[in-house]
N, C-alpha and C positions, 0 to 999 in steps of 0.2 A: 504493498499499500505505500501511497504516496500522500504526505500531509504539508500543508502550507500553513506558517504560523506567523502572525504580525500581531501588535499590540498599540495600545494607546493613539487613536486616531484623533480622538478630542475634536469631535465635529461641532461646530459653532457657526454663527450667522455674520459673526464680525471678525475684523483683523485684530489680531494680538498687537498690542503696542509697539512691538520690536520688528513686525514684519513690514517689508517693503512692497512683497508682491500682493496679489489678490488670493488670500489664505483659503477661501471657499473653493475658489476654482482649483486651487492647487491641490488641496485634499481630492476633489473630484478627480483629477488626473492620475492622482495615487490609486485610489480605489480602483480605477478603470483599469489600470496597468497591472493590479492584482488579480482582478476578474479575469484578464487576457491570461495571465500565466496560468491561472487554475484551469482554464480552458484547454490551452495550447500544451500543457505539459501534463496533462491527464492526472491532475491532483483528485484524489478522492475524498478527502477531508479537508477543510479549511477551520482551522484552529485560532482562536482571539484571546488575547491576554488582560481584556479589561479597559475599561474608559473608552467605550465607543463615543460617547459624547463627552461634552466639556462641562454639561450640566445637565441634572435631570430633565428639567423642563425646557429644551430647545425647543423652538416654534416649528409648528407644523409646516409652515411655509418654507423652512430650512430643510427639515427632515424630509419631506416627500421628493425632493430632487436627490437625495441620497439614497433612499429607499429604492428608487428605478434603479442605480446602479448595484447596490448590493444584492438585490433580487437576480442578478446574472450570475451571481457564484452559482456552481453546479449542483451544491448541495446547500442546505441552510448552515449558516455558521455557528460551530460549537465554541461557545464563548462561557468566560467568569465575568461576575460584576467587579466593576471598579469602584474607588471611591468617588469618581466624578459622576457616575451613572445614577447614584440614588442620592437622597437626602441624608444629611447627618451622618455619612459614613454607615448606615444602617441598610444592608442588602434586604431586609423586610420590607422596605419601604419601595420596592423596585415596582409593585404593581400600579403604584401611581405616576411612573416616569414613561418617558418615551421609550427606553430600552425595555421594560415591561409590554409595552405596546406591541414591538416587534417580535417579541416571544409569543405574544397571543397570535399574532398573525404567521407564526411559524418561520419567519424570516431568520431569525436565530433560534438556537436551542441552548439553555442554560446547561452547566456541567456542574456535578457536584460529586461527592464521595461515593455515590452509587456508580460503579463502571458501566460505561457503554462500551459493549465487546464488537469488534470487527474481525474480519477474517483476510488473511491475504490469499494471491491465487494458488499458493502452494499449501495452504490448510493451516497455516499458523495464525495464532488468535492474537489480538491487541487489545488493550482494555484503554480507555482513555477517561479521566477523572479530571474535577477541578475544584477549586476553593476561591470563593468570592474575598474580596476586601471586606474586613469590617474592623470597627475600632479595636486597637491594641492588637491587630493580627500578628506584629513582630514584638508582642510582649514575651513573658517568659514561656508561655504555652505556645511551641511549635506546631501544634498538630495541623495547622491548615497545610503545611508544606511536606507533611510525612504522609506516604501511602503505607498502611501496615501491613496489607495483604495482596499478593498479585492472583488473580484468577483466570490469567492469560499467558501466553510465551511472552508478551511483552508489555510493558507499561509505560504509558505517557500520562503526566501529570500537570495541568495549567494552573497557575496561581497568580493572583495579582498582590504583590506585598514587597516590600523594601527588602528583597534578597540581593545579597552582595559576596563578593569573593574577598574583600578586603574590609576592615573595621571603618567605620565612619566617625562622625562627631557624636560626643556622648549626649548632645541635647535632642538626638533623634533615634527613635527604635528603629533598629533594622536586625535582620536575620542573616547570619553568615552561611555559605555552603557548608563550612565544616561543622556547623552545628548539625545539619540534617542527613549528611551524605550517609554518615555510617547507618542510619535508622530508616530511610526511605526505601521502599521496594520497586520505586519506579526506576525503570531505566533511563526515561529522559524526564526532566522537569523543566517547564517552559514558564518564564517568568516576565510579568509586565511590571508597570509602576514606577520603577526606575528609568527614567527617560534616557540616560547616557548608555544604558546597558553595559554588559561586560563581555560579550561575546560567546563564544562557546568553551565551557570548562569540563573537565573530565575528574571526577574525583569517585574514588572506589569503583572505579569501571562503571559510572553512570555519567550520564549527561545533564549538566546543568546549562541552560541557554536563556539569554536576553539580549535580542537584537538591537534594543534600544526603540525608542517611541517613532512610529510612523510621522508623527508631527513635531514641528520644532517651534514650541510656543513659549519656552523658558526665556527670561533674561539672561542666562548665565553664558558667559564668553565663551565656554566649552562646546555649545552647542554650534558654533561656526564652523569648527572642524569636523564635526559628524554629519555623515550622510545617512538618512532614513533608509533602512535595509529590513528584509524579512528573511525566513528561514524554510529551506526545503527540508523534510525529513523522509528519507526511503527506507522501508522496513520489509526485508524479506527472510533471507537466511540470517541477517544480521543488520545493524542499524548504520544508516549513512545520514551526516548531519552537514548542512551547507549554509551559510548567511551569504546574501545576494543584497547589493545595494539597487534601491529603486532606479531605472535608468531616467525616470523623468524628474528625479530630485535634484535641484540645482545645488551648487555650491553654496555654504554658508554667508559667502561676502555679498551673493546676488539678492538674497532674500530677507537677511538680517539685518537691521540698521545699526550698524556698531555704534555709532554715536549715541544713539539712545541707550544701548546696552551699558555703555561706559556710565552714562548719566543716571542710569537707575543703579548701578553698581555703587557709585559715591553717595547716591541718596540713601541706599541700604546701609552703607558705613555712617552715616550722620545720624539715622534713625536708631542703629544700635547704640552709638554713642549717647543719644538722648534717653534711650532706655536704663543705660547704666546709671546716669545722671539722676533718674527717677527712684531707682533703687536705692541710691546712696543717701537719699533725704530721710530714710526711716521707714516707719510703719504708719501707713495711711488707710488703714483698713476700715476705719469709722467715717471715711471721708469719701465724698464722690469722684470717681476716677477723673472724669472729665476736668473737674475743676482743679484738680492735681495739676494736671498736665498743662491747663492754662496758665496757672499760677507760677509753674516751674518754668514754662517757657517765656513768660514775662519777666521771671527773676532773671535768667541766664541769657537773656536776647536771643532766644531760639526764632528762627525764621519762621513765618507762618506755614510754609510749605511742609517742612517738618513737623509742626505741631498737628497740621492737618491730616498728614500722613497717619501720625499715630492714633488721632481719634477716628480717623476712618478705618483702622485695623481693630479697634476697640470696637466698633459699630458692627464688622463684620464678626468678630468673635462672639459677641453678644447674640446676635442673629443665628449663629451657629448653633450655640448654646440652648437658645430658644426652641428651635427645630427639633434637637435631640431629646428636649423635655417633651415636646409634644408626642415624639415616636415612642418614648417610653410609656407614656400615658396610654 
């Protein structure tokens, strides 16, 4: 059997601030190329690693154009749910989202820990499972990444989480390949979420693969050097894997505004410095946070841009918390 895997498309109706091209049309071109590959190279199953959409409520006017393309894949896309696909990082909210609508229409099929079994031409069996993103997926419990038992000759597992080859900073939860390689029964673990990707790694005679996001929406300078790619997996008497760049994907300098990226990077530095100043003032638990920020900005002569950025981030955080509380109810 032949599998095609890609991840993190982030469909949206407008341009990220860092893009110079028409982002929507670029996404359509990438999807059309993947459809063409699936047909011309006799792909049996298409796998997707999560974050098909950039937000759970992308407008129907935007989605309908992408549905026309996605329906051209030879079979429904087997996918997991990413954090951007749902509300409040809660996969149980998927029924209220555009991704949930696509599943209802049989355009995509959700993967879970219950294996889907397929067979090669020579009678070999392949199981495919998946784990959705959820809050604290990269906490102490690593069960999302681990297949406990194989029911077939080969096992493929798809997961949306912060799986990495090397340690990241301590402020973000992540999962190392070393933490799961000895314990999972999966022969191939396919990961999304980490947009830079880490390529193809072999640990304990098992493959761990993240080709990177199809979309480049981050303001990180590293995105300029990266070409969006996909994975071809051939399974017969053994496993062959290959990462290929998308032919239609342009080099970063052509589509990413470097000047805006540098401005954004410098603004983040100033914002982090401002946050440090806030924490150095002591305990303000009994005061309203917005007032604290305004007072400190006035006292320290902080620019309106930085102050407003801090207030906007607080507003977004409060909105996220409120959505999570609604979901818990």
